[in-house]
C-alpha positions as CSV (number, residue, x, y, z in Angstrom):
1,X,16.8,3.1,-6.3
2,X,15.6,-0.2,-7.9
3,X,15.9,-1.9,-4.6
4,X,13.5,0.7,-3.2
5,X,11.2,0.3,-6.1
6,X,11.3,-3.4,-5.7
7,X,10.4,-3.3,-2.0
8,X,7.5,-0.8,-2.7
9,X,6.1,-3.1,-5.4
10,X,6.4,-6.1,-2.9
11,X,4.6,-4.0,-0.2
12,X,1.7,-3.0,-2.5
13,X,1.4,-6.6,-3.9
14,X,1.3,-8.3,-0.5
15,X,-0.9,-5.6,0.9
16,X,-3.4,-6.1,-2.0
17,X,-3.2,-9.9,-1.3
18,X,-4.2,-9.4,2.3
19,X,-7.2,-7.2,1.2
20,X,-8.3,-9.9,-1.3
21,X,-8.0,-12.7,1.4
22,X,-9.7,-10.8,4.0
23,X,-12.7,-10.1,1.6
24,X,-12.6,-13.9,0.7
25,X,-12.6,-14.8,4.4
26,X,-15.6,-12.5,5.0
27,X,-17.5,-14.0,2.1
28,X,-16.6,-17.6,2.9
29,X,-19.4,-19.5,4.8
30,X,-18.7,-20.2,8.5
31,X,-17.3,-23.6,8.0
32,X,-14.2,-24.1,10.0
33,X,-12.3,-26.5,7.6
34,X,-13.1,-24.1,4.6
35,X,-11.9,-21.1,6.5
36,X,-8.6,-23.0,7.6
37,X,-8.0,-24.0,4.0
38,X,-8.4,-20.4,2.9
39,X,-5.9,-19.1,5.5
40,X,-3.5,-21.8,4.4
41,X,-4.0,-20.7,0.7
42,X,-3.4,-17.0,1.7
43,X,0.1,-18.0,3.0
44,X,1.0,-20.6,0.4
45,X,0.0,-18.9,-2.7
46,X,2.4,-16.0,-2.0
47,X,5.5,-18.1,-2.3
48,X,5.6,-20.0,-5.8
49,X,6.2,-17.3,-8.1
50,X,9.0,-15.6,-6.1
51,X,10.7,-19.0,-5.2
52,X,10.5,-20.0,-9.0
53,X,12.0,-16.5,-10.0
54,X,14.7,-16.5,-7.3
55,X,15.8,-20.0,-7.3
56,X,15.0,-21.1,-10.8
57,X,18.4,-22.3,-11.6
58,X,19.0,-24.2,-8.1
59,X,15.9,-26.2,-7.6
60,X,14.8,-29.3,-9.7
61,X,13.2,-28.3,-13.0
62,X,10.0,-30.1,-12.6
63,X,9.3,-28.5,-9.1
64,X,10.2,-25.0,-10.4
65,X,7.9,-25.5,-13.3
66,X,5.0,-26.3,-10.9
67,X,5.8,-23.4,-8.7
68,X,6.0,-21.1,-11.7
69,X,2.7,-22.0,-13.3
70,X,0.9,-22.0,-9.8
71,X,2.5,-18.5,-8.9
72,X,1.9,-16.8,-12.2
73,X,-1.6,-18.2,-12.6
74,X,-2.5,-16.9,-9.1
75,X,-1.4,-13.4,-10.2
76,X,-4.1,-13.4,-12.9
77,X,-6.7,-14.8,-10.5
78,X,-5.7,-12.3,-7.8
79,X,-6.1,-9.5,-10.3
80,X,-9.9,-10.4,-11.0
81,X,-10.7,-11.0,-7.3
82,X,-9.1,-7.5,-6.5
83,X,-11.1,-5.9,-9.1
84,X,-14.5,-7.6,-8.1
85,X,-13.9,-6.8,-4.4
86,X,-13.0,-3.3,-5.1
87,X,-16.2,-2.8,-7.0
88,X,-18.3,-4.4,-4.3
89,X,-16.7,-2.2,-1.8
90,X,-17.4,0.9,-3.9
91,X,-21.0,0.0,-4.2
92,X,-21.2,-0.7,-0.5
93,X,-19.5,2.6,0.6
94,X,-21.7,4.7,-1.8
95,X,-24.8,3.1,-0.1
96,X,-26.4,2.9,-3.5
97,X,-27.3,-0.8,-2.7
98,X,-27.0,-2.7,0.6
99,X,-25.2,-5.6,-0.6
100,X,-23.1,-6.4,2.6
101,X,-25.5,-8.9,3.9
102,X,-25.6,-10.6,0.5
103,X,-21.8,-11.2,0.3
104,X,-21.1,-11.9,4.0
105,X,-20.6,-15.6,4.9
106,X,-22.7,-16.6,2.0
107,X,-22.6,-19.9,0.0
108,X,-24.5,-18.1,-2.9
109,X,-22.0,-15.3,-3.2
110,X,-19.1,-17.7,-2.8
111,X,-20.4,-20.0,-5.4
112,X,-21.0,-17.0,-7.9
113,X,-17.6,-15.6,-7.4
114,X,-15.8,-18.8,-7.9
115,X,-18.0,-19.7,-10.8
116,X,-17.6,-16.5,-12.6
117,X,-13.7,-16.3,-12.1
118,X,-13.4,-20.1,-13.1
119,X,-15.4,-19.6,-16.3
120,X,-13.4,-16.5,-17.2
121,X,-10.1,-18.5,-16.8
122,X,-11.4,-21.4,-18.6
123,X,-12.4,-19.3,-21.6
124,X,-9.1,-17.4,-21.4
125,X,-7.2,-20.5,-21.5
126,X,-9.1,-21.8,-24.5
127,X,-8.4,-18.6,-26.3
128,X,-4.8,-18.8,-25.7
129,X,-4.4,-22.3,-27.1
130,X,-6.2,-21.3,-30.3
131,X,-3.6,-19.2,-32.1
132,X,-4.7,-16.4,-34.4
133,X,-3.3,-16.4,-37.9
134,X,-2.8,-12.9,-39.1
135,X,-2.0,-12.2,-42.9
136,X,-1.0,-8.8,-44.1
137,X,0.0,-7.6,-47.7
138,X,2.6,-4.8,-47.7
139,X,4.0,-2.9,-50.6
140,X,7.0,-0.9,-50.3
141,X,8.6,1.8,-52.5
142,X,11.8,-0.1,-53.0
143,X,12.6,-3.0,-55.5
144,X,12.3,-6.6,-54.4
145,X,13.3,-9.3,-57.1
146,X,10.3,-11.3,-55.8
147,X,7.7,-11.1,-53.2
148,X,9.0,-12.0,-49.8
149,X,7.0,-14.3,-47.4
150,X,7.7,-13.5,-43.8
151,X,6.5,-15.2,-40.7
152,X,6.9,-12.8,-37.8
153,X,6.6,-14.0,-34.3
154,X,7.5,-12.7,-30.8
155,X,7.3,-13.5,-27.0
156,X,7.6,-17.3,-27.3
157,X,8.5,-17.2,-23.4
158,X,10.0,-20.7,-23.6
159,X,10.9,-22.1,-20.2
160,X,9.3,-23.3,-17.1
161,X,5.8,-22.5,-18.3
162,X,5.9,-23.0,-22.0
163,X,7.8,-26.4,-22.9
164,X,8.8,-28.3,-25.9
165,X,5.5,-30.1,-26.7
166,X,3.7,-26.9,-27.1
167,X,6.6,-25.4,-29.2
168,X,6.4,-28.5,-31.6
169,X,2.8,-27.4,-32.4
170,X,3.9,-23.9,-33.1
171,X,6.7,-25.1,-35.5
172,X,4.1,-26.9,-37.4
173,X,2.0,-23.6,-37.8
174,X,5.2,-21.8,-39.0
175,X,6.4,-24.4,-41.5
176,X,2.8,-24.8,-43.0
177,X,3.3,-21.2,-44.3
178,X,6.5,-22.2,-46.3
179,X,8.2,-18.8,-45.4
180,X,11.1,-17.2,-46.9
181,X,12.3,-16.1,-43.7
182,X,11.2,-16.2,-40.0
183,X,11.7,-13.0,-37.8
184,X,11.4,-13.1,-34.0
185,X,11.1,-9.8,-32.2
186,X,12.5,-10.9,-28.9
187,X,11.6,-12.9,-25.8
188,X,12.3,-16.4,-27.0
189,X,13.6,-17.3,-23.6
190,X,11.5,-16.5,-20.6
191,X,13.8,-16.2,-17.8
192,X,16.2,-19.2,-17.6
193,X,17.7,-21.5,-20.2
194,X,18.2,-24.3,-17.9
195,X,14.9,-26.2,-18.7
196,X,15.5,-25.5,-22.4
197,X,18.8,-27.2,-22.3
198,X,17.5,-30.2,-20.3
199,X,14.7,-30.8,-22.7
200,X,17.0,-30.0,-25.7
201,X,14.4,-27.6,-27.0
202,X,17.1,-26.2,-29.3
203,X,16.7,-29.3,-31.5
204,X,12.9,-28.4,-31.8
205,X,13.7,-24.9,-32.9
206,X,16.1,-26.2,-35.5
207,X,13.2,-27.7,-37.3
208,X,11.9,-24.4,-38.4
209,X,12.2,-24.3,-42.3
210,X,12.7,-21.0,-44.0
211,X,14.7,-20.2,-47.2
212,X,16.8,-17.5,-45.6
213,X,16.7,-18.8,-42.0
214,X,15.6,-17.5,-38.7
215,X,16.7,-13.9,-37.3
216,X,15.8,-12.2,-34.0
217,X,16.5,-9.2,-31.8
218,X,16.8,-9.7,-28.1
219,X,14.1,-8.9,-25.7
220,X,14.0,-7.9,-22.1
221,X,13.4,-11.4,-20.9
222,X,16.7,-12.7,-22.4
223,X,18.3,-10.5,-19.8
224,X,16.1,-10.9,-16.8
225,X,17.7,-14.3,-15.6
226,X,21.0,-12.6,-15.5
227,X,22.5,-15.4,-17.7
228,X,22.5,-13.6,-21.1
229,X,25.6,-15.6,-22.4
230,X,23.9,-18.8,-21.6
231,X,20.8,-17.6,-23.3
232,X,22.8,-16.5,-26.4
233,X,24.4,-20.0,-26.5
234,X,20.9,-21.6,-26.4
235,X,19.8,-19.4,-29.4
236,X,22.9,-20.2,-31.2
237,X,22.3,-24.0,-30.9
238,X,18.8,-23.3,-32.1
239,X,20.1,-22.0,-35.4
240,X,18.7,-18.6,-34.6
241,X,20.8,-15.7,-35.8
242,X,20.7,-13.0,-33.2
243,X,21.2,-9.3,-34.4
244,X,22.3,-7.0,-31.6
245,X,22.5,-3.5,-33.0
246,X,23.7,-4.9,-36.2
247,X,22.3,-5.4,-39.8
248,X,22.8,-8.3,-42.3
249,X,22.2,-8.2,-46.0
250,X,20.2,-11.2,-47.2
251,X,20.8,-12.5,-50.8
252,X,22.2,-9.2,-51.6
253,X,18.5,-7.9,-51.7
254,X,17.2,-6.7,-48.4
255,X,18.6,-6.0,-44.9
256,X,17.5,-7.4,-41.5
257,X,18.4,-5.0,-38.8
258,X,18.1,-6.2,-35.1
259,X,18.2,-3.9,-32.2
260,X,19.2,-4.6,-28.7
261,X,16.5,-4.4,-26.2
262,X,15.4,-0.8,-25.2
263,X,16.1,-1.7,-21.6
264,X,19.9,-1.6,-22.4
265,X,21.2,1.9,-22.0
266,X,24.1,1.3,-24.1
267,X,22.2,0.3,-27.2
268,X,23.3,2.1,-30.4
269,X,20.9,4.5,-32.2
270,X,19.2,3.3,-35.3
271,X,20.7,6.1,-37.4
272,X,24.2,4.8,-36.6
273,X,23.3,1.2,-37.3
274,X,21.9,2.1,-40.9
275,X,24.3,4.9,-41.7
276,X,26.5,2.8,-43.9
277,X,23.7,0.7,-45.4
278,X,22.5,0.9,-49.0
279,X,19.2,2.8,-48.5
280,X,18.0,1.8,-51.9
281,X,17.5,-1.8,-50.6
282,X,14.5,-2.7,-48.4
283,X,15.4,-2.5,-44.6
284,X,13.4,-4.4,-42.1
285,X,14.0,-3.7,-38.3
286,X,13.4,-6.0,-35.4
287,X,12.9,-4.1,-32.1
288,X,11.5,-5.9,-29.1
289,X,9.6,-2.9,-27.4
290,X,7.4,-0.8,-29.6
291,X,9.2,2.5,-29.7
292,X,11.3,4.5,-32.1
293,X,8.6,4.9,-34.6
294,X,9.7,8.4,-35.6
295,X,13.3,7.3,-35.6
296,X,12.4,4.5,-38.0
297,X,10.7,6.9,-40.4
298,X,13.7,9.3,-40.4
299,X,16.0,6.4,-41.2
300,X,14.0,5.3,-44.2
301,X,13.0,1.8,-42.6
302,X,10.4,0.0,-44.7
303,X,9.2,-2.4,-42.0
304,X,9.5,-2.3,-38.2
305,X,8.4,-5.4,-36.2
306,X,8.0,-5.4,-32.4
307,X,6.3,-7.4,-29.6
308,X,6.5,-7.1,-25.9
309,X,3.1,-5.7,-25.1
310,X,1.3,-9.1,-25.4
311,X,-1.6,-6.8,-26.5
312,X,-2.2,-6.4,-22.8
313,X,-2.7,-10.1,-22.4
314,X,-5.6,-9.8,-20.0
315,X,-8.2,-7.1,-19.5
316,X,-7.9,-4.5,-17.9
317,X,-4.1,-4.6,-18.3
318,X,-4.8,-4.0,-22.1
319,X,-5.9,-0.5,-21.2
320,X,-2.9,0.3,-19.3
321,X,-0.8,-0.9,-22.2
322,X,-2.5,1.5,-24.5
323,X,-1.7,4.4,-22.2
324,X,1.9,3.4,-21.8
325,X,2.7,2.8,-25.6
326,X,1.7,5.1,-28.4
327,X,1.1,1.9,-30.6
328,X,0.5,-1.2,-28.5
329,X,-0.7,-3.7,-31.0
330,X,-1.5,-4.2,-34.8
331,X,-0.5,-2.6,-38.1
332,X,0.3,1.0,-38.6
333,X,1.9,3.0,-41.4
334,X,3.3,6.4,-41.8
335,X,5.6,8.3,-44.2
336,X,6.3,5.0,-46.1
337,X,7.3,3.1,-43.0
338,X,5.1,0.1,-42.0
339,X,5.0,-0.9,-38.4
340,X,3.5,-4.2,-36.9
341,X,3.4,-4.7,-33.2
342,X,2.4,-8.4,-32.5
343,X,0.5,-9.6,-29.4
344,X,3.0,-12.7,-29.4
345,X,2.8,-16.3,-30.0
346,X,3.5,-17.4,-26.4
347,X,2.6,-15.7,-23.1
348,X,4.1,-14.6,-19.8
349,X,2.9,-16.6,-16.9
350,X,-0.6,-18.1,-16.5
351,X,-1.9,-19.3,-19.9
352,X,-4.9,-17.0,-20.1
353,X,-5.8,-14.6,-23.0
354,X,-8.7,-12.4,-21.9
355,X,-9.2,-9.6,-24.3
356,X,-6.3,-10.5,-26.5
357,X,-5.1,-13.2,-28.8
358,X,-1.9,-15.2,-29.2
359,X,-0.9,-14.9,-32.8
360,X,1.6,-15.5,-35.6
361,X,1.8,-13.1,-38.5
362,X,2.3,-13.8,-42.1
363,X,3.5,-10.8,-44.1
364,X,3.5,-10.9,-47.9
365,X,6.1,-8.0,-48.7
366,X,6.1,-6.8,-52.2
367,X,8.5,-4.2,-53.9
368,X,7.9,-1.8,-56.7
């Protein structure tokens, strides 16, 4: 079934690419070298992402990094080109405006299209690199000896796209908050740990300073490369304590509970994980995918932290995410349980944030 789904996705993707490049060709001025370049691009741009995904552990890291960044950036560019051409075709087919002569072999149309998409991507790239600091004060109905300062992050996606130099800047932001504890809601590793070991990224992650340490739950991307044991080894060397359907009592005061990713059919229920815990103590749950809100309320969870959605990452994917998930971003509360779904500190693929922000969350947790 999965093979059939993958084949259908590939057929749709390549079919949509054929449509986009056909429309680009029809818009391109009749200059032979330019048309030849466009045809070559139509062939070449389909390969990098799939090569990096399938052969990421076999090819040289620098080559895979270039292929990955080109391939994933093209997916974002392709998305906006597809939307623009679809809208133009709808206008043309309805005969509301006769725009076909204006967008056929036209330097003006070509320039406007490239300029618009280019400006959109530049702005999206600037927004991505300007991390948003979100601070929230939360009061719970259980005792805490002292307020707890939490830095919550998710979706770092370290690997062929996001590397050590970028991570170093993030570590500075985290440590500047002087956190008691750092909590990560999954997807530290993008797909493969190979480039992370080669660059000794685990040494950079060790520089996170927090009184109680760094804890995380696994995300779906820790499993995607099919090398979960190697990814767990990397996280262990990074001094990140991974909780897989388990809980740990911190300073005999509060619990951190980490759930395995929702993509794992075998994962335990939250009720079973918390059954033998002391429910008079604060309980904080890390669950990568934003689900199980009702279950968290029934189990008396005080704070649930999730990621995964990236806040949609780019418009109009953000609209799709809002349909798929009951809560896709931000702070929510119900029946004494507080939830925060972060859009993530990093990003998947091309480094563009259009209609979303990359963020780190500072939570000041107070007890009775």
